[in-house]
N, C-alpha and C positions, 0 to 999 in steps of 0.2 A: 504493500499500499504506500501510495506517495504521500508524503507530508505537505501540506499546504502551509504557505506563510503569507501573512498579511503584509503586503508591501507599502500600502497607503493607508494608514489608520483613519484619517479623516474621511476618505471616500467610504471605507468600509463602514463606519458608523452612520454616515449619512444614508447610504444603500439600505442598511440594515433597518433604520428608523423609518424610512420610507415604506419598505416592505411591511414592516410591522403596522403602520397606520393604514395600509391597504386591507391587511387582514382583518384588523379591528373594525375597519368601516363595513367591510363586507358582513361579518358577523353582527354587528349592530343593526344594519339595515335588514338583513334577512330575518333577524329576531323580531324587529319591530313590525315589519310587514305581517308575519305570521300571527302574532299577538294582535294587532289592529284589526285583522280580519275577524278574529274570535270576539274580542271584547267590545268593539265600536259598533258592530253592526246591530242595527235594531232588529231585535229577534221578537217575534210574537209567540206567545205559548198557549197551549190549551191546558187544562188541568183534568186529570183523569182520576177517578176514585176506584181503588182496587176492591174488586167484588169477589165473592166467595168462590174458589176455583180457578181465579185469574192467575196466569203464569206470565212471566215476560215474553216467553216465546209466543203465546196467543195474543198478547198486546202488540208485539212487533209485527206479526203477521196482519193484524187489523190495521195497523199504522201504514204498513206497506202498501196494502189495498186501498185505504181510504184517505191517506194524508199525502199531498203532492210533495211535500218536503222530503219524504222517504221513497218516493217513486224510483223504481229501478235500482234500488239499493238492497243488498244482501241482508237477510234477517239477522244473521249473527252480528252484522255491523250495527243495525238498528238497536238490537238489544245492548250492545256496549255503548252506543251514543245515550240511550235511555238511562243506563247505569251511571255514565259520567255526568249527565246533565243533572241527575237527581243525588248524586253523590252516595250511590249505593255501593256497599262493599262486596255484597253477594247477590245472589239471584233470588233470595227468598223475599216474598211480599206478604204483607199483613192486610187483612180485610179492613177497609176504611182508609187506608194509606192513600196520599195523594201523589200522583206523579205529574211532572211537567213534561210536556211533548211539544217541540217546536212545530210551528205552522207557517204557511205562506200567507 
């Protein structure tokens, strides 16, 4: 392996600093863009009340058929989205529990 030697320290520091600024800028703007899409969009929600025998799978299937927001989405993805939106840790539901689902 060949050893590399820095010939001009001033150019090296300047080049390294510019490179780091570019990398940090890309990280900052990509993060801001993805967060702004989720946080700043005005989302409308419907509230569902869990009835006896309801499961997340059944609710997701129903949403897939009737809710344009979930049109052409996989049932498993809808379940994960409902869990994330409602901060559910597992798939268990309780009778009378309310769930928020996004609508268009």
